[in-house]
N, C-alpha and C positions, 0 to 999 in steps of 0.2 A: 521118529522124532526126538531128539535127545532133548531132556528137561533142562533148563536154566540153572536149575539150584542142583545139578547133579553133582556126585562128589567124586574128586579125582584124587590119584596118589601118584605121585612120583617116585618111582622105586629104584634102586642100585645107583650106581655113580658115586662121586664124592661129591658132598655138598661144599660149597664155599660161602659163608654167610654174607660179607667176606672177612670178618675178623676174626673166624675159625674154620679149621679144616674138620669135616666129620664125616665119618664111614659108617656103613652099614645101617643107616639111618634113611628114612621114608618121609616126603612131605605130604600132608594130607590138606587137601583145597575143596573148599565149599563156598558158594556164592562171591567167587571172587575175592576171596580173602583165604590165606594161609592160616588153619585151624589147628596144626601141630606139626611138631618135627620130632619123631620117636625112634625107637628102635623098629628095625625091620620087622623083626620076630613077633613083636607085642603089639605091632599095627592091626588092628582089627579090620579085614577086608571084606564088608558083606558084599552079597551079588548085586550084579547092576554097577558096581562101581568101575567106574575109568582107572585102567592102570597104564601109567607110561614108564616104560623100561629105559632107564637112562644109562643101561648098558655099564662100562668102564670109563666113560666120560665124567664130565664135571657138570653140577647143577648150579647155577649162579643168579647172582639178582639180574633182573633186566638192566641193562646200560641206558643212561640218561646223558642225552646230548644237549647241552644247553647252548651250541653255537652250530646251527647248522642252517646254510642257505636253501640246498637244493638235493636233488638226486633223482635218479631214474628218467631224466630227462626234462624234469620240472624243476621251478625254482619259485621261492615264495614270493618272488615280485612279479610273477605273472598274473598276482592278484585274482585268482581263481580258487573257487573251492577244489576243484578235480586236482589243481595244480597241488596244494597241500596235501591233499589225500595221496597222492603218488609220492611224494616226499614221504610220507610218514609211512607209508606200504613198502617202500625201498629200503629204507634204513631198518624195518622190524626184519629183514631178511637177514642181517648183518647183526642182530641181537639189541637193538634201540628197541624200549619198550615206553620210554616217555621223552620227550624233547621240547626245545624251546625253537620254534619257527624263527628266522633270523631276517630281518630285512637289512637293505643298504641305503648308501646315499642315493637317491634318485630324486625327480621333481615331488613336491610335495603331494600333487593329486596321485601320484603312483604308490607314494610311501601309505597314504591315507585308503587306498583302494587293497591295496596287499593287506594290512591290519585288518580291514573290513573280511577279506577273504579267510584270514585266520580265526577271527571271530566266529563267523559261519560254521568253518570247519570245528571249533571247539564246541559249540552247541550241537550241531549232527554227529560229531563223531567220526574218526577217520577209519575206523574198523581194523585199525593197527597200531602204531605206536601212539601212545596219548599225548595231548597237547597239554604242555604245565603252565604255559605263559607264553609272552612274545620277548625275543631280544632285539631292541632298537640298537642297530650298530650303523651311526652316523643317522641325521647329517651332520651333528654337533664335533666335526674333528677338525683338525689342523691339515690344509692345503700340502703343506710340505711333508708330511706323512700318511697321503692319501690312500697310499697303496693302489688297488685295484678300484678304486672309486672316484668318480668324475667329480673332478673341481668345482664345475659350474654350478652343482646342485648342494654343495656344502652351504651352512647357514651357520650364522652366529647362534650360541644357544638361547633359547627362549622358554620360559615356563609358559607363557601364554600358548605358543604353539607346539608345545608339548602336550598342554591339557587337551587340544584338538584331537593329536595323536593318539591319546590313551584313550579319548572319547571313542573315537573310530574304531578302536580295538575291543571295545567292550571292557575297558580297563584292566585288560591282560598283559600290559607290560611289564615285566620283572627285571630286566637288566636294559641300562643305557650306557653306550660309550660315548664317552666325552673325552676331549682335550681340555684338561684343566686350566692349561695357560690362555686360551681364548676368552675375550671379551664377554662378560655375562654368565662364563662356564660355573664358577664358585657358588654363585645365587641358585642356579640351577641345580647342583650338586647338593647345596642344603636342603633345597625344598624335594629333592627326590629322597633324601635320607628321612625327612621327617615323615614322608607319605609310605616308608619301608619299603621304596624302589631302589634296586642297587644301582648305583653309580660305578661304572667301570674306567678306568684310563685306558684309553687306544688311541691309535690313529693319531698320535702326539708327540711332539717337540718339546715338550715341557722338561724344566729342570729339575733336579732332585728336589730343592726347596718348592719348588711350583707344584709336585704330587704332595709332598707334605703339607702344604696349604690346603689342597683337596682332599687329603685324609681328615684333617682336621673340620674341614665341611661336611664329611660323611661319605667320603669315597673309600670304596671297602673291596673292589675286584680289577684284577689287570684281564684286558682282552689279548687273547694271543700271544703270551709273553714273547718276548724278544722282537716279534713281528711289527712293522709300521710303528714303530716308537724310536725315542732319542736312546741309543745303545750307552754302553756302561764305559764312562773313561775315569783314571785314577783321579782327575782332578775336579769332575762333574759327572757324579754318578748316574746322572738322568732318571730315565723311567725305569730303564732294567735295573739300576743300582736300588732304587726306591723299593721296586717289585720284590728283590731278592731279601731285602733288609728289613721291609716294613711288616712287623707280626699282624697288623690288621687287615692286609691285603691276601684275597685268594686268586690264584694265580690259574688260568687257563693256559692249555699246553696243547699244541697240534702235533702229536707223536709220529709224523707219517718218516721222518728221516731226511725230509726235503726242508721244509720250514725251518726246522733246528738240526744242527749236525748233532748226531749223539752225544760228542762231549759237552755240549750246551745242556743237553737235557740231563746229564749227569750230574753236572754242577747245579744245576735245578734243584735236583733230587737230594743232592749232599745238603745245600744250604738250605733249602725251605722243608717246613715241618709237613710229613707225609699227609696230614688230614687237609691243608692247603692248596693242594693241586689237584685240578680238574681236569682230565682229558677231553677233549673237544675234536669233532670232525674238521669245522668250518667248510662243509662240504658243498661244493657247489652242484648244477645240474646233471654234470657229466657222471656223478658218484654212480657205480652201479651199471655204466653203460659202456660202450666200446671207446675206443681214443679217437679222436676228431676234433671238429671244430665245433664251439658252442658259443652261447652268449651269456654273458654276465653282466648286469645292469648298463646293458644298451652298448656294451662292449665285446669284439670277438676275443675268444680265448681259446687257444688249441691246446689240446691235451695230449703229450707224446711221454712215453716212458713215467707214466704215472704222475707226470706233473702238468698242472694248469697254470698258463701262462698269456699275458697280453703280448700283443706284436712286439712291443718295446721289451720283452724278457721278464715283466713285473708278475710274481706269483698272483694268481687270481683264484684264491681261495684253494680247495684241494679236493681229491676223489677219495680222501682217507673214508674208511669205516670204522663204527667204534671196535668191532673185533680185532680189526688190523692194528689199532692203535694199542689195544691191550697186548697183542702178541710183540708188537715192535718196542715196547716197554721191557717186556721178558727179555727179547733177544739182544736189542739194540743197548740196552740201559741196565741191564741185569738185575732188575727188581723181582722179588717174588710173584708168584701167580696172583696171591691173596692180597699183595700189595697193588699189583695193576687192576686187579679187579675193583677195590676198593675206590680207587682214581676213578673209575668209570661208573661207578654205583653209589657208595655211601657218601663220597666227597660232594659230588653234585647236588644229590639229595638234601644235605645238609645246607650248603650255599643258597638252595632255594627256599629251605625252611619247609621242607615237605619229608623230612626223616621219620617222623611217626609213622606215615604209610607206606614210603617208598626207599627203596636204597640199600634193603638187605632182606635176607629171610628168616623173617621172625614169626611166630604167632600173631595174627591180629594185623599184619600187613597186607597190603595188595599182593595178588599172586603175579607179579611181573617176574616171569622165570625164563632163564635161557638154558637149554642144554647145548654144551660144546664137546665135540668129542676130542680125542686124546691129542688131534694137532690144532686143537682150540677152535675147529671150524663149527659154524652155528648148525646145530641139528633141528631144533625146536626153539621157538619163540611164543611166550604166553603173556598176554596181557588182562590183568585181572581177572584170571582164570580160563580164558579164552585162547586157543591156540590160534595165532595169526600167520604163523609160518611153520613150515614143517618139511 
């Protein structure tokens, strides 16, 4: 029987904190926390200590996915503890150590049931990736930019209804996607901002001016940038123009090479400050599963050639995983390994205000650690010092 407070040391490999790259160091872990990062030679290794050899791979912070709907055949909207646990377990195989289960536009009853199931999983724990809160995507969106969400369930932004949602979630909602041009949206954005909840522009046909009004009210985030929003035009910069030019906005990016052409990703990287870009998967239930036919929000989705689409061809989430997003940023966009890791770890941690305990490898922080091999495939995932995938 292994004691819970046993000491673990991760030795060898290149440590990417992600702000610097360290060689010939070892990480000491105790009681779920990183206690030291020292020269391997001077690290005291008493008997009974578990030593994990990272070989010639990379030791990186655990990935934080702030926008994920499903995986492993399950969806957050299934409204069951087991479904949330399955999503957490599936994504931990690909290096995700913390995440925001993400809802979508469905009936009020289904949203509430889903929020309650996430709260249950938060209380019980998932045994894998840790829940840091909830991302409420819809129902306060614009029908003109609904994407793969059902129009009949779209609602007018309402602070009163949002309070019902948040109560059902155990006050776990951290991000809310809103179309700022809809009636009542600015009032809700202002209210969310006062409560410390992130208001995100998405599924929106807002003009540049309307997004600026949203920013003045407290809008600070962009849901899957470029997708399901008014695009850039030289006479009307739209949501995309506001996203790229407004320093207050943090941008989500689905780096699968399908939702965004690599050139669009390169433009985003060139224009936006590196610390303001967050990699997300927007994964649906087919992530980590074979291609075929699946269900998303009561609609049939076919997954072929790595693309998830409705019958009319609309993209319906992704089958992306965080390790693949990191690889795509390096291979398709040309960023460095440390920059790609930063966008998957430190940036989302800062966005959620949890950077004091997550998002980087430093003494005192949670031991959320991933070991990648030379090809950047996940060899091991550790959440708070506990190995959840190997």
